[in-house]
N, CA, C, O and CB atoms as a CASP TS submission, in Angstrom:
PFRMAT TS
TARGET T0000
AUTHOR 0000-0000-0000
METHOD Language model
MODEL 1
PARENT N/A
ATOM      1  N   MET     1     -19.775   7.091  -1.524  1.00  0.00           N
ATOM      2  CA  MET     1     -18.571   6.275  -1.593  1.00  0.00           C
ATOM      3  C   MET     1     -17.376   7.200  -1.788  1.00  0.00           C
ATOM      4  O   MET     1     -17.435   8.150  -2.568  1.00  0.00           O
ATOM      5  CB  MET     1     -18.663   5.224  -2.744  1.00  0.00           C
ATOM      6  N   GLY     2     -16.305   6.918  -1.080  1.00  0.00           N
ATOM      7  CA  GLY     2     -15.084   7.709  -1.199  1.00  0.00           C
ATOM      8  C   GLY     2     -14.346   7.398  -2.488  1.00  0.00           C
ATOM      9  O   GLY     2     -14.586   6.388  -3.150  1.00  0.00           O
ATOM     10  N   GLU     3     -13.459   8.285  -2.810  1.00  0.00           N
ATOM     11  CA  GLU     3     -12.641   8.070  -4.001  1.00  0.00           C
ATOM     12  C   GLU     3     -11.209   8.459  -3.667  1.00  0.00           C
ATOM     13  O   GLU     3     -10.959   9.565  -3.186  1.00  0.00           O
ATOM     14  CB  GLU     3     -13.178   8.889  -5.224  1.00  0.00           C
ATOM     15  N   ILE     4     -10.285   7.570  -3.916  1.00  0.00           N
ATOM     16  CA  ILE     4      -8.878   7.834  -3.633  1.00  0.00           C
ATOM     17  C   ILE     4      -8.366   8.929  -4.576  1.00  0.00           C
ATOM     18  O   ILE     4      -8.646   8.907  -5.775  1.00  0.00           O
ATOM     19  CB  ILE     4      -8.030   6.535  -3.781  1.00  0.00           C
ATOM     20  N   ASN     5      -7.618   9.879  -4.023  1.00  0.00           N
ATOM     21  CA  ASN     5      -7.074  10.932  -4.882  1.00  0.00           C
ATOM     22  C   ASN     5      -5.622  10.606  -5.240  1.00  0.00           C
ATOM     23  O   ASN     5      -5.043   9.659  -4.707  1.00  0.00           O
ATOM     24  CB  ASN     5      -7.168  12.320  -4.182  1.00  0.00           C
ATOM     25  N   ASN     6      -5.046  11.388  -6.134  1.00  0.00           N
ATOM     26  CA  ASN     6      -3.686  11.113  -6.616  1.00  0.00           C
ATOM     27  C   ASN     6      -2.653  11.146  -5.495  1.00  0.00           C
ATOM     28  O   ASN     6      -1.727  10.335  -5.486  1.00  0.00           O
ATOM     29  CB  ASN     6      -3.301  12.118  -7.688  1.00  0.00           C
ATOM     30  N   GLN     7      -2.799  12.063  -4.558  1.00  0.00           N
ATOM     31  CA  GLN     7      -1.843  12.154  -3.458  1.00  0.00           C
ATOM     32  C   GLN     7      -1.914  10.913  -2.571  1.00  0.00           C
ATOM     33  O   GLN     7      -0.881  10.366  -2.186  1.00  0.00           O
ATOM     34  CB  GLN     7      -2.105  13.417  -2.623  1.00  0.00           C
ATOM     35  N   GLU     8      -3.127  10.466  -2.248  1.00  0.00           N
ATOM     36  CA  GLU     8      -3.278   9.243  -1.453  1.00  0.00           C
ATOM     37  C   GLU     8      -2.666   8.057  -2.187  1.00  0.00           C
ATOM     38  O   GLU     8      -1.945   7.261  -1.585  1.00  0.00           O
ATOM     39  CB  GLU     8      -4.767   8.970  -1.147  1.00  0.00           C
ATOM     40  N   ALA     9      -2.947   7.933  -3.474  1.00  0.00           N
ATOM     41  CA  ALA     9      -2.403   6.826  -4.273  1.00  0.00           C
ATOM     42  C   ALA     9      -0.885   6.856  -4.284  1.00  0.00           C
ATOM     43  O   ALA     9      -0.246   5.807  -4.200  1.00  0.00           O
ATOM     44  CB  ALA     9      -2.937   6.885  -5.711  1.00  0.00           C
ATOM     45  N   SER    10      -0.299   8.039  -4.386  1.00  0.00           N
ATOM     46  CA  SER    10       1.151   8.181  -4.402  1.00  0.00           C
ATOM     47  C   SER    10       1.778   7.747  -3.080  1.00  0.00           C
ATOM     48  O   SER    10       2.780   7.031  -3.071  1.00  0.00           O
ATOM     49  CB  SER    10       1.530   9.621  -4.708  1.00  0.00           C
ATOM     50  N   VAL    11       1.195   8.173  -1.973  1.00  0.00           N
ATOM     51  CA  VAL    11       1.722   7.794  -0.654  1.00  0.00           C
ATOM     52  C   VAL    11       1.577   6.291  -0.445  1.00  0.00           C
ATOM     53  O   VAL    11       2.507   5.644   0.035  1.00  0.00           O
ATOM     54  CB  VAL    11       0.991   8.567   0.476  1.00  0.00           C
ATOM     55  N   ILE    12       0.429   5.730  -0.796  1.00  0.00           N
ATOM     56  CA  ILE    12       0.218   4.287  -0.643  1.00  0.00           C
ATOM     57  C   ILE    12       1.221   3.518  -1.491  1.00  0.00           C
ATOM     58  O   ILE    12       1.789   2.532  -1.022  1.00  0.00           O
ATOM     59  CB  ILE    12      -1.225   3.899  -1.035  1.00  0.00           C
ATOM     60  N   ALA    13       1.450   3.943  -2.721  1.00  0.00           N
ATOM     61  CA  ALA    13       2.420   3.269  -3.591  1.00  0.00           C
ATOM     62  C   ALA    13       3.808   3.286  -2.964  1.00  0.00           C
ATOM     63  O   ALA    13       4.493   2.264  -2.947  1.00  0.00           O
ATOM     64  CB  ALA    13       2.458   3.935  -4.979  1.00  0.00           C
ATOM     65  N   ARG    14       4.226   4.435  -2.448  1.00  0.00           N
ATOM     66  CA  ARG    14       5.551   4.549  -1.825  1.00  0.00           C
ATOM     67  C   ARG    14       5.638   3.685  -0.562  1.00  0.00           C
ATOM     68  O   ARG    14       6.635   2.992  -0.359  1.00  0.00           O
ATOM     69  CB  ARG    14       5.859   6.023  -1.481  1.00  0.00           C
ATOM     70  N   GLU    15       4.623   3.719   0.272  1.00  0.00           N
ATOM     71  CA  GLU    15       4.634   2.979   1.533  1.00  0.00           C
ATOM     72  C   GLU    15       4.545   1.463   1.338  1.00  0.00           C
ATOM     73  O   GLU    15       4.932   0.700   2.223  1.00  0.00           O
ATOM     74  CB  GLU    15       3.492   3.443   2.402  1.00  0.00           C
ATOM     75  N   THR    16       4.041   1.031   0.192  1.00  0.00           N
ATOM     76  CA  THR    16       3.925  -0.402  -0.084  1.00  0.00           C
ATOM     77  C   THR    16       5.299  -1.077  -0.124  1.00  0.00           C
ATOM     78  O   THR    16       5.399  -2.288   0.073  1.00  0.00           O
ATOM     79  CB  THR    16       3.192  -0.628  -1.411  1.00  0.00           C
ATOM     80  N   TYR    17       6.353  -0.303  -0.377  1.00  0.00           N
ATOM     81  CA  TYR    17       7.707  -0.855  -0.413  1.00  0.00           C
ATOM     82  C   TYR    17       8.270  -1.129   0.983  1.00  0.00           C
ATOM     83  O   TYR    17       9.341  -1.723   1.107  1.00  0.00           O
ATOM     84  CB  TYR    17       8.627   0.092  -1.153  1.00  0.00           C
ATOM     85  N   SER    18       7.568  -0.707   2.026  1.00  0.00           N
ATOM     86  CA  SER    18       7.993  -0.961   3.403  1.00  0.00           C
ATOM     87  C   SER    18       7.288  -2.199   3.929  1.00  0.00           C
ATOM     88  O   SER    18       6.088  -2.378   3.721  1.00  0.00           O
ATOM     89  CB  SER    18       7.701   0.261   4.312  1.00  0.00           C
ATOM     90  N   ARG    19       8.036  -3.043   4.606  1.00  0.00           N
ATOM     91  CA  ARG    19       7.465  -4.256   5.197  1.00  0.00           C
ATOM     92  C   ARG    19       6.907  -3.964   6.586  1.00  0.00           C
ATOM     93  O   ARG    19       7.343  -3.034   7.264  1.00  0.00           O
ATOM     94  CB  ARG    19       8.524  -5.372   5.273  1.00  0.00           C
ATOM     95  N   GLY    20       5.940  -4.771   6.992  1.00  0.00           N
ATOM     96  CA  GLY    20       5.426  -4.729   8.355  1.00  0.00           C
ATOM     97  C   GLY    20       4.480  -3.587   8.668  1.00  0.00           C
ATOM     98  O   GLY    20       4.281  -3.264   9.839  1.00  0.00           O
ATOM     99  N   LYS    21       3.899  -2.974   7.672  1.00  0.00           N
ATOM    100  CA  LYS    21       2.962  -1.879   7.906  1.00  0.00           C
ATOM    101  C   LYS    21       1.676  -2.402   8.546  1.00  0.00           C
ATOM    102  O   LYS    21       1.225  -3.501   8.227  1.00  0.00           O
ATOM    103  CB  LYS    21       2.645  -1.149   6.588  1.00  0.00           C
ATOM    104  N   VAL    22       1.090  -1.619   9.446  1.00  0.00           N
ATOM    105  CA  VAL    22      -0.232  -1.924   9.991  1.00  0.00           C
ATOM    106  C   VAL    22      -1.226  -0.855   9.589  1.00  0.00           C
ATOM    107  O   VAL    22      -2.436  -1.080   9.606  1.00  0.00           O
ATOM    108  CB  VAL    22      -0.178  -2.050  11.518  1.00  0.00           C
ATOM    109  N   ARG    23      -0.704   0.326   9.223  1.00  0.00           N
ATOM    110  CA  ARG    23      -1.543   1.419   8.720  1.00  0.00           C
ATOM    111  C   ARG    23      -0.685   2.369   7.916  1.00  0.00           C
ATOM    112  O   ARG    23       0.531   2.445   8.095  1.00  0.00           O
ATOM    113  CB  ARG    23      -2.251   2.172   9.881  1.00  0.00           C
ATOM    114  N   ILE    24      -1.335   3.082   7.039  1.00  0.00           N
ATOM    115  CA  ILE    24      -0.663   4.113   6.243  1.00  0.00           C
ATOM    116  C   ILE    24      -1.441   5.405   6.447  1.00  0.00           C
ATOM    117  O   ILE    24      -2.638   5.475   6.167  1.00  0.00           O
ATOM    118  CB  ILE    24      -0.583   3.720   4.708  1.00  0.00           C
ATOM    119  N   LEU    25      -0.748   6.424   6.936  1.00  0.00           N
ATOM    120  CA  LEU    25      -1.355   7.728   7.177  1.00  0.00           C
ATOM    121  C   LEU    25      -0.971   8.661   6.035  1.00  0.00           C
ATOM    122  O   LEU    25       0.203   8.794   5.689  1.00  0.00           O
ATOM    123  CB  LEU    25      -0.907   8.315   8.554  1.00  0.00           C
ATOM    124  N   VAL    26      -1.985   9.304   5.454  1.00  0.00           N
ATOM    125  CA  VAL    26      -1.768  10.246   4.363  1.00  0.00           C
ATOM    126  C   VAL    26      -2.203  11.627   4.834  1.00  0.00           C
ATOM    127  O   VAL    26      -3.351  11.815   5.236  1.00  0.00           O
ATOM    128  CB  VAL    26      -2.547   9.818   3.075  1.00  0.00           C
ATOM    129  N   THR    27      -1.290  12.593   4.785  1.00  0.00           N
ATOM    130  CA  THR    27      -1.626  13.989   5.078  1.00  0.00           C
ATOM    131  C   THR    27      -1.613  14.757   3.765  1.00  0.00           C
ATOM    132  O   THR    27      -0.584  14.833   3.094  1.00  0.00           O
ATOM    133  CB  THR    27      -0.625  14.621   6.116  1.00  0.00           C
ATOM    134  N   SER    28      -2.748  15.321   3.404  1.00  0.00           N
ATOM    135  CA  SER    28      -2.879  16.055   2.142  1.00  0.00           C
ATOM    136  C   SER    28      -2.300  17.453   2.263  1.00  0.00           C
ATOM    137  O   SER    28      -2.003  17.921   3.362  1.00  0.00           O
ATOM    138  CB  SER    28      -4.347  16.132   1.716  1.00  0.00           C
ATOM    139  N   ASN    29      -2.141  18.112   1.132  1.00  0.00           N
ATOM    140  CA  ASN    29      -1.619  19.477   1.101  1.00  0.00           C
ATOM    141  C   ASN    29      -2.454  20.432   1.957  1.00  0.00           C
ATOM    142  O   ASN    29      -1.925  21.395   2.512  1.00  0.00           O
ATOM    143  CB  ASN    29      -1.568  19.981  -0.336  1.00  0.00           C
ATOM    144  N   ASP    30      -3.755  20.167   2.061  1.00  0.00           N
ATOM    145  CA  ASP    30      -4.622  21.021   2.881  1.00  0.00           C
ATOM    146  C   ASP    30      -4.647  20.584   4.349  1.00  0.00           C
ATOM    147  O   ASP    30      -5.474  21.058   5.128  1.00  0.00           O
ATOM    148  CB  ASP    30      -6.038  21.014   2.320  1.00  0.00           C
ATOM    149  N   GLN    31      -3.734  19.673   4.720  1.00  0.00           N
ATOM    150  CA  GLN    31      -3.560  19.161   6.083  1.00  0.00           C
ATOM    151  C   GLN    31      -4.656  18.194   6.523  1.00  0.00           C
ATOM    152  O   GLN    31      -4.679  17.799   7.689  1.00  0.00           O
ATOM    153  CB  GLN    31      -3.505  20.308   7.045  1.00  0.00           C
ATOM    154  N   SER    32      -5.575  17.797   5.620  1.00  0.00           N
ATOM    155  CA  SER    32      -6.543  16.758   5.964  1.00  0.00           C
ATOM    156  C   SER    32      -5.815  15.423   5.990  1.00  0.00           C
ATOM    157  O   SER    32      -4.803  15.240   5.313  1.00  0.00           O
ATOM    158  CB  SER    32      -7.737  16.728   4.953  1.00  0.00           C
ATOM    159  N   ARG    33      -6.336  14.504   6.772  1.00  0.00           N
ATOM    160  CA  ARG    33      -5.669  13.208   6.920  1.00  0.00           C
ATOM    161  C   ARG    33      -6.608  12.062   6.591  1.00  0.00           C
ATOM    162  O   ARG    33      -7.811  12.115   6.848  1.00  0.00           O
ATOM    163  CB  ARG    33      -5.130  13.044   8.336  1.00  0.00           C
ATOM    164  N   SER    34      -6.020  11.028   6.016  1.00  0.00           N
ATOM    165  CA  SER    34      -6.722   9.775   5.757  1.00  0.00           C
ATOM    166  C   SER    34      -5.852   8.655   6.315  1.00  0.00           C
ATOM    167  O   SER    34      -4.629   8.677   6.182  1.00  0.00           O
ATOM    168  CB  SER    34      -7.015   9.571   4.214  1.00  0.00           C
ATOM    169  N   THR    35      -6.495   7.685   6.934  1.00  0.00           N
ATOM    170  CA  THR    35      -5.773   6.534   7.453  1.00  0.00           C
ATOM    171  C   THR    35      -6.266   5.284   6.747  1.00  0.00           C
ATOM    172  O   THR    35      -7.466   5.021   6.678  1.00  0.00           O
ATOM    173  CB  THR    35      -5.947   6.408   8.986  1.00  0.00           C
ATOM    174  N   TYR    36      -5.323   4.523   6.226  1.00  0.00           N
ATOM    175  CA  TYR    36      -5.618   3.243   5.586  1.00  0.00           C
ATOM    176  C   TYR    36      -5.065   2.136   6.466  1.00  0.00           C
ATOM    177  O   TYR    36      -3.870   2.107   6.759  1.00  0.00           O
ATOM    178  CB  TYR    36      -5.016   3.169   4.145  1.00  0.00           C
ATOM    179  N   ILE    37      -5.929   1.229   6.885  1.00  0.00           N
ATOM    180  CA  ILE    37      -5.559   0.115   7.751  1.00  0.00           C
ATOM    181  C   ILE    37      -5.214  -1.087   6.877  1.00  0.00           C
ATOM    182  O   ILE    37      -5.946  -1.409   5.941  1.00  0.00           O
ATOM    183  CB  ILE    37      -6.709  -0.232   8.753  1.00  0.00           C
ATOM    184  N   VAL    38      -4.093  -1.751   7.186  1.00  0.00           N
ATOM    185  CA  VAL    38      -3.715  -2.965   6.456  1.00  0.00           C
ATOM    186  C   VAL    38      -4.623  -4.098   6.926  1.00  0.00           C
ATOM    187  O   VAL    38      -4.621  -4.454   8.104  1.00  0.00           O
ATOM    188  CB  VAL    38      -2.195  -3.325   6.678  1.00  0.00           C
ATOM    189  N   ILE    39      -5.399  -4.661   6.000  1.00  0.00           N
ATOM    190  CA  ILE    39      -6.253  -5.790   6.368  1.00  0.00           C
ATOM    191  C   ILE    39      -5.671  -7.122   5.897  1.00  0.00           C
ATOM    192  O   ILE    39      -6.082  -8.191   6.347  1.00  0.00           O
ATOM    193  CB  ILE    39      -7.647  -5.601   5.786  1.00  0.00           C
ATOM    194  N   GLU    40      -4.704  -7.031   4.981  1.00  0.00           N
ATOM    195  CA  GLU    40      -4.007  -8.256   4.552  1.00  0.00           C
ATOM    196  C   GLU    40      -2.688  -7.874   3.898  1.00  0.00           C
ATOM    197  O   GLU    40      -2.604  -6.878   3.179  1.00  0.00           O
ATOM    198  CB  GLU    40      -4.887  -9.093   3.564  1.00  0.00           C
ATOM    199  N   THR    41      -1.670  -8.666   4.151  1.00  0.00           N
ATOM    200  CA  THR    41      -0.388  -8.514   3.473  1.00  0.00           C
ATOM    201  C   THR    41      -0.294  -9.596   2.406  1.00  0.00           C
ATOM    202  O   THR    41      -0.561 -10.767   2.675  1.00  0.00           O
ATOM    203  CB  THR    41       0.813  -8.602   4.481  1.00  0.00           C
ATOM    204  N   ILE    42       0.082  -9.203   1.205  1.00  0.00           N
ATOM    205  CA  ILE    42       0.245 -10.124   0.085  1.00  0.00           C
ATOM    206  C   ILE    42       1.737 -10.360  -0.068  1.00  0.00           C
ATOM    207  O   ILE    42       2.500  -9.414  -0.265  1.00  0.00           O
ATOM    208  CB  ILE    42      -0.398  -9.560  -1.248  1.00  0.00           C
ATOM    209  N   GLU    43       2.163 -11.627   0.021  1.00  0.00           N
ATOM    210  CA  GLU    43       3.594 -11.885  -0.055  1.00  0.00           C
ATOM    211  C   GLU    43       3.860 -13.290  -0.589  1.00  0.00           C
ATOM    212  O   GLU    43       3.241 -14.265  -0.161  1.00  0.00           O
ATOM    213  CB  GLU    43       4.246 -11.706   1.324  1.00  0.00           C
ATOM    214  N   ASP    44       4.787 -13.366  -1.526  1.00  0.00           N
ATOM    215  CA  ASP    44       5.274 -14.646  -2.034  1.00  0.00           C
ATOM    216  C   ASP    44       6.788 -14.534  -2.115  1.00  0.00           C
ATOM    217  O   ASP    44       7.325 -13.927  -3.042  1.00  0.00           O
ATOM    218  CB  ASP    44       4.639 -15.007  -3.440  1.00  0.00           C
ATOM    219  N   LYS    45       7.469 -15.118  -1.147  1.00  0.00           N
ATOM    220  CA  LYS    45       8.920 -14.982  -1.072  1.00  0.00           C
ATOM    221  C   LYS    45       9.631 -15.617  -2.259  1.00  0.00           C
ATOM    222  O   LYS    45      10.738 -15.201  -2.599  1.00  0.00           O
ATOM    223  CB  LYS    45       9.425 -15.596   0.204  1.00  0.00           C
ATOM    224  N   SER    46       9.024 -16.611  -2.896  1.00  0.00           N
ATOM    225  CA  SER    46       9.698 -17.261  -4.027  1.00  0.00           C
ATOM    226  C   SER    46       9.737 -16.354  -5.263  1.00  0.00           C
ATOM    227  O   SER    46      10.610 -16.506  -6.118  1.00  0.00           O
ATOM    228  CB  SER    46       8.994 -18.581  -4.371  1.00  0.00           C
ATOM    229  N   THR    47       8.799 -15.420  -5.356  1.00  0.00           N
ATOM    230  CA  THR    47       8.771 -14.524  -6.509  1.00  0.00           C
ATOM    231  C   THR    47       9.124 -13.085  -6.150  1.00  0.00           C
ATOM    232  O   THR    47       9.351 -12.261  -7.036  1.00  0.00           O
ATOM    233  CB  THR    47       7.411 -14.561  -7.150  1.00  0.00           C
ATOM    234  N   GLY    48       9.171 -12.778  -4.853  1.00  0.00           N
ATOM    235  CA  GLY    48       9.432 -11.411  -4.424  1.00  0.00           C
ATOM    236  C   GLY    48       8.184 -10.545  -4.399  1.00  0.00           C
ATOM    237  O   GLY    48       8.273  -9.341  -4.159  1.00  0.00           O
ATOM    238  N   LEU    49       7.017 -11.143  -4.645  1.00  0.00           N
ATOM    239  CA  LEU    49       5.763 -10.399  -4.649  1.00  0.00           C
ATOM    240  C   LEU    49       5.481  -9.843  -3.255  1.00  0.00           C
ATOM    241  O   LEU    49       5.605 -10.559  -2.261  1.00  0.00           O
ATOM    242  CB  LEU    49       4.598 -11.297  -5.121  1.00  0.00           C
ATOM    243  N   HIS    50       5.104  -8.573  -3.185  1.00  0.00           N
ATOM    244  CA  HIS    50       4.700  -7.966  -1.914  1.00  0.00           C
ATOM    245  C   HIS    50       3.678  -6.876  -2.178  1.00  0.00           C
ATOM    246  O   HIS    50       3.799  -6.110  -3.134  1.00  0.00           O
ATOM    247  CB  HIS    50       5.923  -7.392  -1.152  1.00  0.00           C
ATOM    248  N   GLY    51       2.680  -6.818  -1.327  1.00  0.00           N
ATOM    249  CA  GLY    51       1.673  -5.769  -1.430  1.00  0.00           C
ATOM    250  C   GLY    51       0.785  -5.771  -0.207  1.00  0.00           C
ATOM    251  O   GLY    51       0.951  -6.590   0.697  1.00  0.00           O
ATOM    252  N   TYR    52      -0.151  -4.855  -0.187  1.00  0.00           N
ATOM    253  CA  TYR    52      -1.091  -4.730   0.915  1.00  0.00           C
ATOM    254  C   TYR    52      -2.510  -4.570   0.392  1.00  0.00           C
ATOM    255  O   TYR    52      -2.738  -3.952  -0.647  1.00  0.00           O
ATOM    256  CB  TYR    52      -0.717  -3.549   1.807  1.00  0.00           C
ATOM    257  N   VAL    53      -3.459  -5.136   1.129  1.00  0.00           N
ATOM    258  CA  VAL    53      -4.866  -4.819   0.959  1.00  0.00           C
ATOM    259  C   VAL    53      -5.171  -3.864   2.102  1.00  0.00           C
ATOM    260  O   VAL    53      -4.991  -4.197   3.274  1.00  0.00           O
ATOM    261  CB  VAL    53      -5.807  -6.123   0.971  1.00  0.00           C
ATOM    262  N   LEU    54      -5.637  -2.665   1.743  1.00  0.00           N
ATOM    263  CA  LEU    54      -5.859  -1.605   2.721  1.00  0.00           C
ATOM    264  C   LEU    54      -7.321  -1.185   2.728  1.00  0.00           C
ATOM    265  O   LEU    54      -8.024  -1.306   1.725  1.00  0.00           O
ATOM    266  CB  LEU    54      -4.959  -0.396   2.425  1.00  0.00           C
ATOM    267  N   GLU    55      -7.765  -0.690   3.878  1.00  0.00           N
ATOM    268  CA  GLU    55      -9.120  -0.170   3.968  1.00  0.00           C
ATOM    269  C   GLU    55      -9.083   1.217   4.598  1.00  0.00           C
ATOM    270  O   GLU    55      -8.474   1.414   5.650  1.00  0.00           O
ATOM    271  CB  GLU    55     -10.029  -1.125   4.785  1.00  0.00           C
ATOM    272  N   ASN    56      -9.740   2.179   3.945  1.00  0.00           N
ATOM    273  CA  ASN    56      -9.825   3.531   4.484  1.00  0.00           C
ATOM    274  C   ASN    56     -10.650   3.477   5.767  1.00  0.00           C
ATOM    275  O   ASN    56     -11.755   2.935   5.791  1.00  0.00           O
ATOM    276  CB  ASN    56     -10.456   4.523   3.444  1.00  0.00           C
ATOM    277  N   GLU    57     -10.091   4.048   6.828  1.00  0.00           N
ATOM    278  CA  GLU    57     -10.707   3.985   8.148  1.00  0.00           C
ATOM    279  C   GLU    57     -12.085   4.653   8.196  1.00  0.00           C
ATOM    280  O   GLU    57     -12.944   4.228   8.969  1.00  0.00           O
ATOM    281  CB  GLU    57      -9.795   4.631   9.163  1.00  0.00           C
ATOM    282  N   ILE    58     -12.307   5.680   7.389  1.00  0.00           N
ATOM    283  CA  ILE    58     -13.572   6.414   7.409  1.00  0.00           C
ATOM    284  C   ILE    58     -14.553   5.906   6.351  1.00  0.00           C
ATOM    285  O   ILE    58     -15.716   5.643   6.658  1.00  0.00           O
ATOM    286  CB  ILE    58     -13.314   7.896   7.198  1.00  0.00           C
ATOM    287  N   THR    59     -14.089   5.768   5.112  1.00  0.00           N
ATOM    288  CA  THR    59     -14.992   5.446   3.998  1.00  0.00           C
ATOM    289  C   THR    59     -15.158   3.946   3.763  1.00  0.00           C
ATOM    290  O   THR    59     -16.064   3.526   3.042  1.00  0.00           O
ATOM    291  CB  THR    59     -14.485   6.089   2.734  1.00  0.00           C
ATOM    292  N   ASN    60     -14.283   3.134   4.372  1.00  0.00           N
ATOM    293  CA  ASN    60     -14.260   1.680   4.169  1.00  0.00           C
ATOM    294  C   ASN    60     -13.881   1.286   2.742  1.00  0.00           C
ATOM    295  O   ASN    60     -14.057   0.134   2.346  1.00  0.00           O
ATOM    296  CB  ASN    60     -15.616   1.093   4.509  1.00  0.00           C
ATOM    297  N   GLU    61     -13.360   2.244   1.971  1.00  0.00           N
ATOM    298  CA  GLU    61     -12.894   1.969   0.612  1.00  0.00           C
ATOM    299  C   GLU    61     -11.701   1.008   0.692  1.00  0.00           C
ATOM    300  O   GLU    61     -10.821   1.179   1.537  1.00  0.00           O
ATOM    301  CB  GLU    61     -12.501   3.300  -0.133  1.00  0.00           C
ATOM    302  N   THR    62     -11.671   0.012  -0.174  1.00  0.00           N
ATOM    303  CA  THR    62     -10.573  -0.957  -0.222  1.00  0.00           C
ATOM    304  C   THR    62      -9.617  -0.581  -1.344  1.00  0.00           C
ATOM    305  O   THR    62     -10.039  -0.277  -2.460  1.00  0.00           O
ATOM    306  CB  THR    62     -11.110  -2.403  -0.423  1.00  0.00           C
ATOM    307  N   VAL    63      -8.316  -0.607  -1.033  1.00  0.00           N
ATOM    308  CA  VAL    63      -7.267  -0.280  -1.988  1.00  0.00           C
ATOM    309  C   VAL    63      -6.227  -1.390  -1.925  1.00  0.00           C
ATOM    310  O   VAL    63      -5.896  -1.870  -0.841  1.00  0.00           O
ATOM    311  CB  VAL    63      -6.628   1.124  -1.687  1.00  0.00           C
ATOM    312  N   ILE    64      -5.709  -1.802  -3.078  1.00  0.00           N
ATOM    313  CA  ILE    64      -4.644  -2.800  -3.129  1.00  0.00           C
ATOM    314  C   ILE    64      -3.411  -2.136  -3.710  1.00  0.00           C
ATOM    315  O   ILE    64      -3.461  -1.552  -4.792  1.00  0.00           O
ATOM    316  CB  ILE    64      -5.062  -4.050  -3.973  1.00  0.00           C
ATOM    317  N   GLY    65      -2.296  -2.228  -2.980  1.00  0.00           N
ATOM    318  CA  GLY    65      -1.037  -1.663  -3.442  1.00  0.00           C
ATOM    319  C   GLY    65       0.009  -2.754  -3.584  1.00  0.00           C
ATOM    320  O   GLY    65       0.184  -3.566  -2.675  1.00  0.00           O
ATOM    321  N   PHE    66       0.708  -2.784  -4.714  1.00  0.00           N
ATOM    322  CA  PHE    66       1.762  -3.757  -4.979  1.00  0.00           C
ATOM    323  C   PHE    66       3.080  -3.051  -5.225  1.00  0.00           C
ATOM    324  O   PHE    66       3.118  -1.946  -5.766  1.00  0.00           O
ATOM    325  CB  PHE    66       1.399  -4.638  -6.178  1.00  0.00           C
ATOM    326  N   GLU    67       4.159  -3.701  -4.821  1.00  0.00           N
ATOM    327  CA  GLU    67       5.493  -3.237  -5.204  1.00  0.00           C
ATOM    328  C   GLU    67       5.715  -3.516  -6.676  1.00  0.00           C
ATOM    329  O   GLU    67       5.035  -4.352  -7.271  1.00  0.00           O
ATOM    330  CB  GLU    67       6.592  -3.917  -4.350  1.00  0.00           C
ATOM    331  N   GLY    68       6.663  -2.815  -7.254  1.00  0.00           N
ATOM    332  CA  GLY    68       7.150  -3.174  -8.575  1.00  0.00           C
ATOM    333  C   GLY    68       8.106  -4.359  -8.417  1.00  0.00           C
ATOM    334  O   GLY    68       8.321  -4.829  -7.299  1.00  0.00           O
ATOM    335  N   THR    69       8.671  -4.835  -9.495  1.00  0.00           N
ATOM    336  CA  THR    69       9.584  -5.972  -9.459  1.00  0.00           C
ATOM    337  C   THR    69      10.815  -5.640  -8.622  1.00  0.00           C
ATOM    338  O   THR    69      11.470  -4.620  -8.835  1.00  0.00           O
ATOM    339  CB  THR    69       9.998  -6.378 -10.882  1.00  0.00           C
ATOM    340  N   GLN    70      11.116  -6.514  -7.673  1.00  0.00           N
ATOM    341  CA  GLN    70      12.261  -6.346  -6.773  1.00  0.00           C
ATOM    342  C   GLN    70      13.075  -7.637  -6.782  1.00  0.00           C
ATOM    343  O   GLN    70      12.820  -8.537  -5.981  1.00  0.00           O
ATOM    344  CB  GLN    70      11.795  -5.986  -5.317  1.00  0.00           C
ATOM    345  N   THR    71      14.036  -7.731  -7.666  1.00  0.00           N
ATOM    346  CA  THR    71      14.820  -8.979  -7.767  1.00  0.00           C
ATOM    347  C   THR    71      15.552  -9.299  -6.478  1.00  0.00           C
ATOM    348  O   THR    71      15.791 -10.473  -6.197  1.00  0.00           O
ATOM    349  CB  THR    71      15.825  -8.884  -8.907  1.00  0.00           C
ATOM    350  N   LYS    72      15.915  -8.313  -5.691  1.00  0.00           N
ATOM    351  CA  LYS    72      16.626  -8.558  -4.432  1.00  0.00           C
ATOM    352  C   LYS    72      15.731  -9.217  -3.376  1.00  0.00           C
ATOM    353  O   LYS    72      16.235  -9.726  -2.375  1.00  0.00           O
ATOM    354  CB  LYS    72      17.182  -7.247  -3.886  1.00  0.00           C
ATOM    355  N   ASN    73      14.419  -9.212  -3.585  1.00  0.00           N
ATOM    356  CA  ASN    73      13.495  -9.762  -2.592  1.00  0.00           C
ATOM    357  C   ASN    73      12.936 -11.128  -2.977  1.00  0.00           C
ATOM    358  O   ASN    73      11.856 -11.499  -2.518  1.00  0.00           O
ATOM    359  CB  ASN    73      12.359  -8.805  -2.376  1.00  0.00           C
ATOM    360  N   GLY    74      13.641 -11.872  -3.801  1.00  0.00           N
ATOM    361  CA  GLY    74      13.230 -13.246  -4.037  1.00  0.00           C
ATOM    362  C   GLY    74      13.074 -13.642  -5.489  1.00  0.00           C
ATOM    363  O   GLY    74      13.303 -14.805  -5.822  1.00  0.00           O
ATOM    364  N   MET    75      12.701 -12.745  -6.353  1.00  0.00           N
ATOM    365  CA  MET    75      12.512 -13.115  -7.748  1.00  0.00           C
ATOM    366  C   MET    75      13.857 -13.455  -8.370  1.00  0.00           C
ATOM    367  O   MET    75      14.836 -12.731  -8.193  1.00  0.00           O
ATOM    368  CB  MET    75      11.819 -11.980  -8.531  1.00  0.00           C
ATOM    369  N   THR    76      13.894 -14.549  -9.091  1.00  0.00           N
ATOM    370  CA  THR    76      15.142 -14.946  -9.730  1.00  0.00           C
ATOM    371  C   THR    76      15.169 -14.460 -11.173  1.00  0.00           C
ATOM    372  O   THR    76      14.154 -14.495 -11.869  1.00  0.00           O
ATOM    373  CB  THR    76      15.323 -16.473  -9.672  1.00  0.00           C
ATOM    374  N   GLN    77      16.321 -14.013 -11.607  1.00  0.00           N
ATOM    375  CA  GLN    77      16.463 -13.580 -12.994  1.00  0.00           C
ATOM    376  C   GLN    77      16.759 -14.785 -13.866  1.00  0.00           C
ATOM    377  O   GLN    77      17.428 -15.722 -13.430  1.00  0.00           O
ATOM    378  CB  GLN    77      17.578 -12.516 -13.136  1.00  0.00           C
ATOM    379  N   ARG    78      16.267 -14.766 -15.089  1.00  0.00           N
ATOM    380  CA  ARG    78      16.497 -15.885 -16.018  1.00  0.00           C
ATOM    381  C   ARG    78      17.375 -15.433 -17.145  1.00  0.00           C
ATOM    382  O   ARG    78      17.691 -16.221 -18.037  1.00  0.00           O
ATOM    383  CB  ARG    78      15.172 -16.441 -16.570  1.00  0.00           C
TER
END
């Protein structure tokens, strides 16, 4: 079973803030590459929730990435 490394997690976290992704490509410091395919987009416009369910193309490992709170994307302040 594969294991996500810190660099992959960092790239996935950053890319989760972009809408409309179909895949996320991670190039490591040693120039190796991993591709994560978006298998589901998580979105609730009323709360601003956004994230992706991703699957590693080689290992089939599933990763879920969420944005942090984004008030400009739907969440209302109280």
